[in-house]
N, C-alpha and C positions, 0 to 999 in steps of 0.2 A: 743697337739699332741694327735689322735685319735688311740686306740689299737680295735685292733679287735680279738676276741680270744675265742675259746670253743672248743667245740667237735660234730658230725654229727656220726650219728648210721645207718648203713647202710646194707644190706643182707650181711652178709661174704662172699660167694664167689663171692660176686661184689665189694667188697672194693679195690685188686689193679684195678680192671677196671677202679672205679671211679677217683682214685687216679692220675691213669693217665691220664684220660680225663681233668683231671683238671689241666694237665702239661700248655694247651695253657695258661689259664688264671693266671697261675702263672707265665711265661716268660712276659704274657702281663702288668700284673699290676706291675712287676720290672722296669718294661721301664716307665710305666705311668706318669705323672708330680705327687710329692708330695707321692708317695710313699716310703717309705721307709723298708719293710721286706715283702713279705709275702709266706706263706708257708701253703702249703695243703700236711699230712704225716699219713701214715698209723700208729694206735698204734699198738708198739712192745708189748703189751699183752693184750688186749682186739681185737680179730677176725672181731668184728662189727665196729669199732670205725677209725674213722678218724679226727686229730688232725687240727685244723685253725687256725693259726695266722697272725694278716695283725697289719702293723705300717703305721701312714699315719702323714702326716704334718699337716693335716686339715680337715676337714670334709668334706669341699667343694671337695676335690680330691678324696676322697673316692666316693662321690656322683656322679661325676663326669668319673670316672671308672667305675663303677657298673650298670650305665646305668640302665638295667631291670631287673637285675642278672641273674643265671645261665640259660641254659637254660633247653629246657625239658631230654636229655639224663642227665645231672647230678642231675635235681627235681627227676627222677623217681627213683632213685633207694634210696634217703634217706628216711628213717626211721622214724627220730625224729633227731632233732638239738637242741641243746645248745647251743647258741652261742652270746654275750654280745657287745654289745661297749660300749667302756673307753675313759673320754674325759680326758686327762693327763692334767695338771696345770706345771708340774715340775718334772724334773727327775735330776738325780746323780749316782754318780757310786753306785754300788750295794754290 
């Protein structure tokens, strides 16, 4: 299992537009083969932060969905990104 998780900093006045523009990618990802979860959400505390969480069955599924990544309409708003990919070897109840 692959988890992609972290945060993206955007200009505070553009955060809601960034999240709204991400909706199409969220819907597409959730219907993509191998996607178990995909969320792009405004942080409730920091006005410039967008939280990202993805869970995929395999690395190949992530790469097949990503292609070339987000378009310029999204990347133009990103000030900084701290997003990490984790390879998970086992899971269990929390």
